[in-house]
Each structure stands twice: as structure tokens, then as C-alpha cells.
C-alpha positions, 0 to 999 in steps of 0.5 A, a space after each residue: 737352247 735353240 729358239 725359232 728365231 732368225 739369228 740377225 747377227 750373222 754375216 749373212 744377214 748384215 749383208 743381206 740387210 746392207 744390200 736390200 737397203 741399198 737396192 730398195 732406197 735405189 729402186 725407190 729414188 729411181 722409181 721417183 724420179 721416173 715418175 717425176 721425170 715422165 710426168 714432166 715429160 708427158 706435161 712438156 709433151 702435152 703443152 707442145 701439143 697445145 702449143 702447135 694447136 693454139 698456133 692453128 686456132 690463131 691462124 684461123 682466127 686471123 683468117 676470120 676476122 681479117 686484117 685490122 683496120 686503121 685503128 689499133 686495139 680490137 680483135 674484130 676492128 677491121 670488120 663491120 659491126 654486122 659481120 662481127 657477130 657472125 664471126 664470133 658465132 663462126 668462131 665459136 662453132 670452130 672452137 667448140 669442135 677443135 676442143 673435142 681433139 685438143 681435150 681442153 678448154 680454148 678461149 679466144 681473148 682480145 688485148 684487153 683480156 676479154 674472153 671473146 669466144 670459148 670452146 665452151 659456148 655460152 656455158 664458158 667465161 665468154 664476156 669475163 675478163 682475164 687479169 693483166 698477169 695472165 696476158 701481159 706476156 702473151 700480148 707482149 708477143 711470147 708463147 707463154 706455158 703455165 702450170 698452176 692456178 688459173 682463173 675460172 679453174 678451181 685446180 691445178 691446170 697446164 695452160 698455153 697462151 699464143 698471141 694473135 699477130 695481125 698486120 702487113 710486115 713492119 705494122 703487125 700487132 698483137 691484137 689478141 691471144 689464144 688460150 688453151 687450158 686443161 686440168 692437170 689432174 686430167 692429165 695425171 690421171 691418164 698417167 696413173 696407167 703409166 705409174 701402175 705399170 712402173 709401180 709393178 715394175 719396181 715391185 718386180 724389180 724389188 723381189 728380183 733384187 732381194 733375191 739377188 741381194 740374197 744370193 749374193 750375201 750368201 755366196 759372200 757370207 758362205 766364203 767368209 764362213 769356209 774361212 771361219 771353218 778353216 781358221 777353226 781347223 788351224 786352231 785345233 792343230 789341223 794345218 791341212 785344210 786349204 780353201 778353195 779360190 773361186 775369184 780373183 776378188 779381195 775375198 779370194 786373195 784373202 784365201 790365198 793369203 790364208 792358205 799361204 799362211 797355213 802353209 808357212 804355219 804348217 811348216 813352222 809347226 812342223 819344224 817346232 815339232 821336230 825340235 821339240 821331238 829332238 829335245 824330247 829324245 835327248 832328254 829321254 836318252 839321257 842318263 841324267 835327270 833334267 827337272 826345270 822350274 819357273 819363277 813360282 817354283 812350279 815343275 815345267 819339265 821332267 824327264 824320265 831319268 829325273 822321274 825314276 830318280 825321284 820317283 815322280 810322275 810328271 810325264 804320266 800326268 800330262 804335264 801338270 804341276 807336281 809337288 816339290 816333294 818327291 817320293 824318294 827324299 834325302 836321308 834325315 828328310 820327311 818330305 815323302 808326300 808323294 806327287 801332289 799339286 802343292 807349291 813351296 813359298 819362298 820364305 819356307 825354302 829360305 828357312 830350310 822347309 822340309 822340301 825335296 833336296 833336288 827342289 831346294 838346289 833349283 830354288 837357290 839357283 833361282 833366287 841367287 840368279 847364279 849357278 848352284 850345286 849340291 850333293 845328296 843321298 837318297 832313301 834308297 842310298 843313291 848319291 846325287 850329284 845336282 847342278 842348277 843354273 837360272 834361266 835368264 831373259 834378255 834383260 837379265 831377269 831369272 825366269 826359272 831354273 833348270 837342274 842336272 841331276 846325276 846319279 853318282 853312286 857308282 862313281 863314288 863306289 868305284 872311287 871307294 873301290 879304288 881306295 880299297 884296292 890301293 890299300 889292299 894292294 899296299 897291304 898285299 905287296 907289304 906282306 911278302 916284302 915284309 916276310 922277305 926282308 925279315 927272313 933274309 935279314 936273319 940269314 945275313 945276320 947269322 942269327 940262324 945256324 942250324 942247316 935245316 933251318 936255313 933251308 926252311 927260311 930260304 924256302 919261305 923267302 922263295 915262296 913269298 917271292 913267288 907270291 909277290 910275282 903273282 901278286 905283281 902279275 895279277 896287278 899288271 893284268 888288272 891294269 891292262 884290263 882297266 885301260 882296255 889293253 888286255 891282249 887276247 890272241 885267239 887261236 884254235 884251243 883244244 880244251 881236253 889238252 888245256 885241262 890236262 896241262 892244267 892239272 898236271 901244273 896243279 897236281 902236287 899242290 892238290 896231293 899236298 893238301 891231301 885233296 882228291 882230284 878227279 878229271 872228266 873231259 870227252 875226246 870230242 869236245 873239238 877246239 875253240 877259239 881263244 887265248 890258250 895262255 889266258 884260259 889256262 890262267 882262268 882254270 889255274 885260279 879256279 883250281 887254286 881257288 877250289 884247293 884254298 877252300 877245300 878241307 884235307 880229305 876233300 874232293 875237287 872234279 874238273 869236267 868239261 862238255 859241249 853246252 847248247 842250251 839257251 841259244 849258247 853253243 860251245 863248251 862249259 867247264 865245270 870246277 866243283 869242290 866239296 868246301 864249306 861253300 859260300 854264304 848267299 850274301 857274298 855270292 855277288 861279292 866274290 868277283 869283286 877285287 881283293 874280296 876274300 871269303 873265310 877260308 879253312 880254319 887253321 889253314 894259312 891262306 896265299 890268295 890275293 882276292 884278285 883271281 875270281 876278278 881276273 877270271 871274270 875279266 878274261 872270260 868277258 874278253 873271250 865273249 863267255 860266261 862265268 858263274 857260281 852255284 854255291 850252298 853253305 855246308 855243301 860245296 861250290 861249283 863255278 862254271 866257265 862257258 866259252 863260245 865255239 
């Protein structure tokens, strides 16, 4: 909660207090120094003034007293006794007059320290004697300046003493001295006004100094606050903030350095973001699932493929920890607790705890410090191949594990189809070969003597040879399709001619099966680009398939028309039959190789189960579409769309 207190912990207040303290101490010291210096200076000037005045008084005393007599000592020894009184009186008057201009007390002292005359007349210490200490230096011929206690003054005084020297050259002698004294208090009182001026000037200087210190501190603090705000902007991820360099001082250089760091950091972060985006794009585009965990078993990374594969929502949760159990468990497992935040203990995994199989592979790689792999099935029947490797530090310590999970369901299905294909192909090849070998051996051994029977056996051998040839050709076609080497020679093809030629080829077989065949082909179908031989193969397979599943007395119709629906522009060919239809659950499988629907009861089937698979691949190679519409008990309708 905000209180009205001034925050003393701010940079501004700290700088202000320091600057203010420095200014106050400096001005206080300067004021004291000026006061003391001015007082000393003033006293020195006053002493010089007293010294000059005392010298003048000494000269006047010499003129009044005359030259000394032959006897040494007295100040007035050169005067007759009758004149000495008059001289003292004149001297007192002179001193009294002089003291008005001197602003001090003036005494005339003889060499014995006796005060002969004073500016105060009889009111002063005239007739008193000064001590030896006060007169010894001046009587030795030196001028003396003294500040301190002095006889007959109850306070500190400034005193100046000048010797009175009389006599001719070579015979001069000090016969007395002139003392000028004034109380120091009087001098200092006159200095009070000056000190008052100094004090006022100091106060004004202090106020100005405070304002200057505040301005200086505020400017300094404002620049630091700007740096602080920029640092906070940088911490929040904004690297566009720049600090204006206002002065080439330390803070200015700091601002320049900060701007440089921001530029470098921005470039570094952008590079990291670019690398992260590349990694994310790669992970998102991978069909394999990728999951990474740390040493504690917490999930660090899951790509979308793994999310779909195992039913986890790590991306949507913002990367938070997830349970090591997925929404999709393996068959026989019950670890289906959804997405939580649980963790698996190491001893649980080692003891075969009920965890998701993908997590078990990652943990095994983490524990062993080596690659690990495994294969498991999910509840939806998907087969997953997992390969995991530990994430190692430069010191060889495993700090996590990363795994790649690939759905190999289609591969396994393809492998099974290949095995079934080989088995079915072997079976389909063995059946006509066995038939041919059996009947040929019977004929060779002469076991069939009847001419009619021999012809029937030879016809069977020829039919089985044709069947074997068709099967081999179909296998070759499928081989070319799988190898991507199915050759399509595109030329203009007249659909009406193609259908009519195909009908002529199969009409005998249709008649033999006692099935009626109708054809409805308009004359304005035009031409399409395609391989005429391959397209005829498509029609033959579809019509043969219709004959195979249409009972005697049934009907087959072949129709063709232009088609421009759904953005498709071309020709659609339909082959309808009145057979038993295809069960709904088998419709998607009829295009698989060697897959055969149950035929007409009592009719032998010559189909191999490869015809529709070849039809689908040929139509796809032409850029067309193929499909079927069927209902059990009502027949089927196969259609082929070919682009113009």
C-alpha cells in the first residue's frame, strides 16, 4: 500500500543525499575558512594601521621630548624639570586627540615600563607600570603585535608596540615605547556585518547548491531509470528498445554498451527463434512421432505426430508435464488414465509397472545409457516401431532420452500382402500347371483312346495354358506397376470404337454364359488421350468380372457418356450387371490383389483376383478415377472416369 512517505531507497534520493552532504560540508568549511581568514585579514590590516599610527606618535613624542641628555634612561632626561610637566600635558592632549582617529587606547611608556601618558588622561592607567614581559621585546628595538590578554583590560585585545628611539647616529637608544591597544571584541563586532553578509551568501549558495544537487541527481537518476526500464523491456522479450545517448560520459558509454548488447541479443534471440522454428517445422512435418524426456521422467518434447499416435495433448497444454501413460495403450495394458501430471518412479519401470510402452522404451534407454528399441501394438491395432537414444552431456552423463516412433502398420500390412501375393501367385500358377501336366500325361500314356475325350482334354490344356498366360501377363503388369515402369502411350482414343471393339471380343463368352449384353454409346463422345491397349484391358477386365458374377439369364450393360460434374471434365464408362452384388464389408477390399468375392454357385471361376487391382492402377496412371456401387441382391455398377 502506498504511504505518503518519501522513498529514500531510490537512486535519486541516494545521489541527492550524497551530493547535498558534499555541498553542505564544502560550503560550511568554506564559510568557516572565509570567516576565519577574513577575521585574520582584518586584524592584520588593523595591526598595520596601528603600527603606522604608533610610528607617527613615536616621532611626535621625540619632537616634543627633544634629544636625550648625557645620562641615559629617561624619556624626558633631555628636558629641564620645569618643561617635563608641560611636555606631558601636551603629550596627553595629543594622545587624546589622536585616539579619536585611532579607535583605540594609546600609551606612552618609558624604558622602565612606567606609563607616562595615555589617551584617556588621568582616567587611564597613567602612572602604572607594565611588566617586563610586555615591554622587553619592544625595548630591544622590535616592533611588537600582540593579540590576547593585556594588563588593565579585562578581555582579549589587539596591541601594537613601537619603540621610541632617540639619539644621533651611532648613539641611538630606546628610551620608551608607544602602545596602541584596542579590544578584539570591538574589532569583531565591526566584522559582524561582514559575517552576516557571508552567512546570507552561504545560505543562498546552499539553496542553489541543493537545487543544483537535486537537478544533477534527478538527471543522473533519470538516465539510470531509463536504463532500468530498457532492461525490463529486454527481460520481457522486447529487443527493439534503444536508449538515447545524451552525453559521452560513463552513463552515456553504458547506454552505448547496452544498445550494443541489445542488438547482439536481438540477433542471437532471432537466430535461436529461427533455429527453434526450423526444429518445430521439422518436428511438425515428420510423419514419425518424437518424444523426449528428462532424467526425472518428465516429458520435455512431443511432436504432433506423437500426439496423434499416442493420444496426448502436450502442445495444447503449453508444454507442461504430462503423464507417462497415453490415451492409447498397448494391447493387454490398462494404462489408460488420460493426460495428467503424474510421474513414474524408476523402481516402478524396472518392476514392469503399468506404463505406456513408448515411455518404457525411453526409460530403458535412459537407464542403460545406450540405444533401445521395441515394437508394440496400440489399442487401435496400429503397430509402432520405437527407437530411443540417451541424451548425453559432454561428460558422458545421460540427462534424458529421445525416441522416434514410426507407425509400421502399413509396412507390416504390405509385408503380409507380399507374403499372401507370393502364396496366391504360387497357388494360381500351380493350379493350371497341375491341370496341364495331368491331362498331358494321360494323353502321353495313351490312357485316353476315345477321339472325343482326347479333344476335350486338349481343349482343357489349351484353356489352362491361356489362363496361365493371362496370369503371367497380369503378374508382369503388377510388377511393372510396383516398379513404376508401367508404360502409358498416350494417343487420341475414340471411346465408341474402343467399347465396340471390346464388346466384339467378349460377345462369344457372354453368349456362352447365357447372359444378355446391351451397349449404349452416343456418337458425340469425342476423343480422349490415353493408351488404347491399356484402356481396352480395363474394359475387358470389368466385363469379364461382370460375366463371372452374373447368373445365366442375367443382363450386362455397357454405357458411356460425357461427365462434367464436380469439376471433372471427361468421359464416364459404366459396366452394370445383375449379379448377387458385393457385401458392404468387402467393397473396399475388392481392389486388393488376389482378393476374390464368392462367385455364382455351381460355376467354376477362372479369375485370379488380380483384374480389379490392375484396372485401378491403369486408370490411376491415366489420371482418372474408378469406383463401384453395389447392393447385395441387386447387382453392381463399376464406373471409370477418364479425362478428355
